[in-house]
N, C-alpha and C positions, 0 to 999 in steps of 0.2 A: 562422396557429399553431396546433400541434397542441393543448397541452395546453388551453387554453379550449375547443377541439370535444372532445379526451377528459373534459373535467369534466361538460362539460353531457351528454354521456351517462351519465357516472359516475351525474349526480345527474336523470336519469333513468330506469334502472334501479332505481336507491335508492325514488323512486316507484313504481316496479312491484314491488317487494318487497313495498311497505306495501299497495298496495291489493290483494295476492293474500297477503299475511299467513302471507308468507316470513321472518320477520328472521334465519332463521339463514342466508341468502343477502346479507344487510346486512352481515353480516361480512368477508367476503373486499369488497365496495365499496367500506366504510370504508375497508380498508387503502390500497384504492388507489386512494380520494381522497385520503388523507393523502400519498401517493408524492407522487399529482402536486399536490399543496400546494408541495411542495421542489423544486424546477426546477433546482437547484443543478445546473449540469454543470464540474465540477474538473482544473483544466490543471497540471500539474505540470511547473512551470520547475525543469531539475535540470541542473548540468553541474559542471565543476572549478574551481577557485579562480580570481576575477579575471577572468573568460570574459565578463563584463557580460550578469547576470542580471536584475541587480535596476534593469537601465538602458534593457533590454529591458520591463518590466514598467509601467516608469515611460513609455514613451513607447507602447506598448498604449493605456493609460488617457490618453494625455498629461498627466501631472500627477506631482508631486515627490513620488512614496508610500513607494515606496524608498529606503533612505536610500543615496547614492552617493559616494564618495571613493577617492583613491588609497589611501588611507590606510583605508577602512573597510570591512568585510567583513560579511555574515550573519550571525550567528550560530542565529537566533531563524524557525523558517518564519512567515512571512506570508501571508494569504491575503485577497486582495483581490477585494473583491465587489458589487454593486449596493448602494443605498441612498438614499433620499431625503435626508439630509445627511452631510457628511464626518464621521464618525468612528472613532477607534480604542480596538479593547478588547483588552485580556492577560489571556489563559487560560491558569491552572496548573490541573494535574490532580495534585491532592495523591499521594503513593506508599500504598503497602498498603490500595489498593483489593479486593478478593478477584476471582480469580481467574475472568473471564468477565461479571465485574458488571457494570454500567454506570457508568465515571469521573462522580463529582463534579463539576464543573466550580466554578472561581473566579475568574469574570469580574469587571475591571475596565477603567474607563473611563479613558482618559486625553491630556488634551491633545494635538493633531495634532504638535505641535513635538518633543514628547518622544519621538514614535519611535524616533530612534536611539539613545535612551538605554537602552532596553532589548532592540530586536533585532539590534545591531549588536554585533562583535566588540569595536569600541573602547569601548563604549559597557556590557554585558554580558559579558565575558570568557570564554568556557565559558561562557555561560549559566548564572552562578552565580547568578538571581535565580530561575530552576526553571521557569522558560515553556516551558509546551508549547505556542504557536503565538500569531501578535498576528493579528489581524480588519480590517482596514481598511472602510469601504463608503465608495461615491463615486458620485451622478448621473452615472455615464458611459455613455451608449446602448449601447456596445459589451458594458458589464456587466450590463444589461438583460435582455436574453435568456437569463439564469442564469449565464452565463460566469464561474468563479472562480479566477483566477489564483493559483498558490501558488510565491512565491518560497523558494527551501528553499536553507540551507545549504549554501555551496561549499566552506569554511576544512576544507585538506587533501585534498579533490577525491573524485573516486567512491568511491575505495577504500581512505575513511574511517568512520570513526563513525558521521556524520551517512549515507558513502553507504548503512551498511546501516539508518535508520531511513529512508529516501527507498524504498531498495527495498520496505521492507513497505506503504507508501504506495500501492504501483504497485496492488495489486487494487482496491484506494478509488479509483481514477481512473477519468475517463475519459477522459483524454487524458496524454499525459508529452511534453516538449516540449525535447532535450537541444540547452544551449546550448554554442556554441565557439565562439572567436574567429576574426580568419580569420589571426593570425600562424604557423600551423604546422595541417599536415593533423592528421587522427583517432590523437590515439593508442590503444593498446593497451586501457586500464581503459575509453576511452571504447564500444570495437568491444564490448567484453566487456558493458559495462552496456548496449546497444540489445537485445545478442543473447535479455538476460536480459527485458530491460522489451519485447519482443515475445511474450514468451512467458507476461505478466500482464496487459499493457491493450490496449485494443479499438486505437487512434490512437496512434500515436510521428510525431512529427513532429522536422526535427533545423535548428536556425535557428544559420550563421555570421553573428557579430557584428563589428561596426569595419570594415567594409567601406570607411568613410573615412580608414581611418587605412593603410592597407595594400593601395598599389595593385595586386597579386599575386594579390588576392581570385580571382579567376576560376581562376587556377591551383591553388589550397586549394579552391576548391570539385569541381573536377575530380579531383583525386585524391581525396574524399572521397567521392564518387560511387562512384570504385572500389572504396574500402576498404568500403562499403555492398552495394556488388554481390558483393564476395570473400567477404564473410560471411552472405552470404544475407537481407540484413538489406530490407524493403520499405519506406521512406520520405523520405521527399520530404529537400529540401532548400532553405533558404529565406535569401541570401543578404540580410543589413540593415543597417544604421546608425539605430542606436536616436538618436545625438544630431544627424544631419540631418532624423527626424521632427521630435524635439524644437524644434527651429528651424524647420522649415517651420510647423509648426501655432502656432509663440509669432508666427512672421510675416506668416503665413495665404499663405506660399509655397507654391504649389501643384505647382511644378516639384519645389519640396525636399521635398514629402511622395511626390511620385511615384518619385524617385531614389533614397530610404532605400528601398525595395522592401518598405515593409510590405503591400501593398497583399495580393500574394499567402500572407502568412503571416495575416492578415485572413480573409481567404475562407478558407483553411485553417480554422480556430476557427471560422467560424460555417456553414462548410456541410458539410464531416466529422465534427467536434465535435460541436457544439451542434444539428446536423442529425440526424446519428448520435443520440444519446438523444433526440432529438426523434421519430426513426424508434420507440425503442424503445419510448419512454411510448404511441405508438399504436400496437404489439404488443401488448405486455401489456394495456393497458387493453381492445384489444378480446379480447383473449382474455378476459379474467375476466369481459365483459358476456353473450359469446356462450354460456360457460359457466354463467351465471346462467341467460339465455333457454334453454340447455338445461332445467337443473333445470327450470322453471317450464313448459316444454310438457311435458313425461316425466308429469306429473299430470292433464292435459288430453288428452296422448296416449292413455293407457290408458284413460279414460272413456271415451272417443269410439269408441274400437275395441270395447267392453264393451257400449256401445249400440248398434250400428250390427251387432255381430254375436255376441248373448247365447250363443247356441251355446258360443262360444270363452271364456265370459266366464270357467266356472272354473279354464282352463287357462290364461289369463292370469291371473289371481288368482294360481296355485301357482307360475306362471314368479316374479313382481311378490315373491312372499314368499322365493323362493331367495334373488333378488336382494339382496334386505334381507338376507337372512340373513347373504349374503359381504359387504355393507355396514358388518352391524355389527360382526363378524368384524374387519376394518378399524380400525376404533373401539380394538380390545383392545390390551393393553403387550403382550399375546405375539403380535401379525400378525407375519410374516414382514418388511415394511418395517421394522416398527420394529424388529426384533431387528436388522438388515442394519444399519439405523442407528447405534443404540448401539455396536453391539459393531465396526460400522466405524468408528466415530470416534475409541470405542478405542485399535482397533489403528492407526488412522491417526498418532494423537499419539502412541503406541507407537516407531512406524515413523519418525515426523518429527524426533524428540529423537533417537533414535540416529543418524539420518541426518547431523543437525549436529554429536554430540560425533564421529563418525567423521572427519567431513572436517575439523574444528578439533583433532583432535587430530592427525591430519595435517602441518598447518600446525604444530601446536605441537612435531611428533617435527621437520622442517626446518629453524625457526626456534631450537631448540636445539641442531642440528647448526648451524647456521651463524656462534651464536655460539663454538660449542666450538672453532669453524675459525681464529678473530679472536679482537680487544679488541676486547669491544663499546663504546667510547669512540671507538673510530678505524675502527667502520662505521657509529656510531647510525644516524644520519639516512637515510643509503641502507637500512639494515635496519629502519628503521621503516616509509619508505616502502614496503618491500620487503613487510613484515609486513602494514598495514593493505590491502593490493592483493588479498594472499592472505585473510584472513579477509574483507574485503567481498566475493571471489568465490565463498567456501564457503559467507557467510549469504545470494548471491546463488539461487544454485542450492536452496538448501533452500526459500525462498522459493518456487522457482519450480514444487518441486515438490510443496510445499504446497499451492499454487492448484491443479493439475492433477490432487491425486488427490480433491480438496475435488469438484472438476467430475467425474471418476467416481465417487465413491462417491455422489452426485447421480443418475445415473443409473443405478447399481446401485437403490436405493431405490426411483427411479421405474417401473422394471421388474417388481421385487417386490409396487410397488402396483400397479401396472397388469394382473396375474394375476386382481384380484379385482374392478379396475370399469378400465374408461379413465381415463385420468390426464396431466396436461400437466407437463410439467416447468419448476419457475420459475426463471426469469431467475435466476441466481446472480449477482446484484450485491452484495458485502461492504459494509455501512455505511462511508463515506466519510467518514464525522465528526469520526476521530481519525487524525492521523499514528502513524506506529512511532515505541517509545521509541528513546529515543540512549546512548549510553556515553559515557564521556570517551576521551577517548584515550591510547594508549598514553606509559606517563610512563617517562622517561628517569632510571636512576636517577643518585643523588649520588655516585659514588666520590670513595674517598679521593685527594686529589692527592698525587703523591709528584715533587716538582720537586727543582734541586739542594740546595736546604734541605736537605729530610728524608732526600736521598741521602748527604751528606756527614755528617751525624749520624749514621744509621743503620751506614754503614760506617764510622764513629769510634766507633762502640759493640762492633760486632764487631771491629774492626779491634784496639783496645784487649787485647779477652780472649786474641785468639792472639799479641799481643805480650809480653802479662804470661806466657802460658802455657809458650810459648819461653824467654821471656827469664830468666826462672827455672828452666830446665830445665838450659840454656844456663850458669848461672852455675856450675854444681858443676864445669865445665869451664875455669872461672878468666876464663869472657867477662864482660863489663859485661852487664848489664840490656838496657841500648839497644847493642847488635851489626846486624853484616849479617843475621843470621838470622832474630833478632826482630824485625826488622824487615820482612823481608819475609815472614813468616809474619802480623804484623799484616794489613799490605796483602792479602795471598791470603783470609785470611780476613775483613778490611771485605768486597773485593771479591764475597766468595759470601754473605755475608748481606744487603749490597744486592740480586742477582741472586736470593738467596728471598724477599726482603722485595716485589721488582718481580713474582716470580709468585705469591707469597702474594694480592696485591692487583688479580693480573687472575683468580685464583683468582675470587676475593671479588668483581669484578666482574661473570666473566659467573655466578655464580649469583645477584645481585639482578638483573639481565637474568634472568632465568631465573625468578627469580618473578616480576618486571614481567608478562613473556610470558606467563605461567600465571593469574596474577593478570584480568589485560583477556580471556582465554580464556576467564574461567569470569564475567565480566561481562556478554559476547558472549554467551553460551551460557544465561544466566539471560532477558536484555532478547529475544534473538530468540526461544529456547524460550517464552516468553508471548507474543510477538506471534503464533508461529502457532498456539499452542494456544487464543488466542482468535478465530482468524481462525476454524479450526476449530468452536468451540463457536460463533461466529453462522451458519457455512451449517448446524452442528448443529440449533439453532434454528428460524431457517430455513427447512430442510425437513422438520420437526416441523410447526412452523404450520400450514404450505401444506398439507401432505398429512392433518395431522389433521382443519382446516377440508375439508377437500373429501372426507373419510369422514363427517364430520357432516352434509355438505351431500347427500349423495349416503342416506345414512339415511333423513332425514328425507322426502324425496325419493320415495324408493319407498314410505315408509310412507304419503305423501299418496297417493300412484296407489293404491295396495292400496285404503286407506280410497274412493278414488272408484270406481273399477272396483266393489268390492262394492255399493257404494249403487247403481252403474247396473243392477244386475241385479235390482233393488229396485222401481225406477224405473217409476210407469205406463205403460201403452203410451201414453195420450197426452197425456202430459208430456213421454214419450221423442225425439219429432222438435222440436220448442221447446227441449229441453238440447243435440239435437245442434246445433242452429243456434246456440245461442250457446257452446257447447265453440268451434265451427267459430272464430267471431269472437274469440275469444280467444285461440284458436292464428297467428290472423293479424296479431293485437296484438304477440303475444311475435314472432314472424316478421320480425315490421317490426323491433323492435327490435334481435338479430340481424343484423338488415339494415341496418340502420345502425350497430353495429359491424363487421362486415364492411369497409362502406365508409370506414371511420375508417383501413383500413391501405390502401385500393386511394387514394384521395385522396392529390395528394400537394400 
């Protein structure tokens, strides 16, 4: 396994920094060590409403972890991870934290039997408890490698308010698994979600569930593969039956376990997801240790060059002094990479906010036009579904653009830093400890009812005025108050009053529906905008810390090299050869450390 080997290598490098009195180099290694100490590999389980996501998680871990029933749906994200014992912890993040600041989580441990009371729509409708997510630990071999399965809410589908939160979490995930049952082929929202996911997450897999219930599942899988090819989505499809796997695990029936189709899915999670994270740990650790080895070797190399060729010592010192001046410049706030980073993040935040508002304004205009063309009471269900899909598509595109622009900014900063010194671009992997915030679904306005009784009352009220007015006018002609003319006028006035009242109520319903749309758009703009800003701020801190530490390391290393080269000039001739031998031995030790770091990447 890569992580133990990487940890051993980092510990060895830390001993080297202590032996060579370079505590500045230990800062980077301690960060690497902390990263390796948290080997979690997050996999988001996403999908439309009632597609079998929770049952899939239960089948993967062979335990009834997530609540499942015909009338139960997930309302709160549930993280399932490894633990020596089975525990359930509810996590709440109080609102009002400063933008970009790390939230203070409130964690409450509850009995495992009460999980459904907090994470299901039946026990916690619309997440009234205000939970951010729930954490479940299980002693399972599949999870022991660091795999974390996140069961996401499916209420309202991928085109819902929950869909936006899921999209916000994609940059923090190591993989995403889209779950769709075998009842029908992929829908347009599912394909749109997969397109967006491919731009944010390194690994995407597709699972077709409930193959035991639908004999035509093979045809559905073939149709789904065609949709993926047409959309340009490169993802494997794994048809499975969670019921068969759970039944096979309970009875110990190997044939049922094989028929369930879970073996390829588990292989995908272990070989492509966990192994990919494993390779990332290898590469990043190897890169950090080799960089430290280069810094350690630099001071010995400079002194050795001065000792072996004293005539060039002065020129070497001058060259190293100029290099140190450039490294010192990189530490200043006026350095070009610092300006690029600060200005770039400010510009990106402005661009991302404008892009989000522009997309959502277009959705608002289309929504209001639809409401103007029809009665909201008649089309509300279809309208709400369409509206959520449009909002989800807009926010998804905004999240994708945010991640792409963050990577572009990182490349720009790296290029400007490299102008002053060689630098390696860090892996831009946003902290995955939090999911994106959610907003409530679009609320249907409670329009005033206009039934038969109300129509009769309004009609009589208007008709009475017409009857009385015309009746009094015709009474001067000798007619009675109730005559054919006054009765006809009463009917006309009553009908017009009913029509006017119906029109007034329609306009009121349209106004209330538009207000609900604007209110929902405001909430989405606030939450998605905050998620995007937080993403960019975290990327900014990551880049700033990476290159600041690198600039400090370079400055200290070059200062040490200058000092070593200067002292070499004054070394006694009789001691020169002994010092040369000692330096070569030290360089050999440091090169052995670098060689071991390179081997960490080569070994599989």
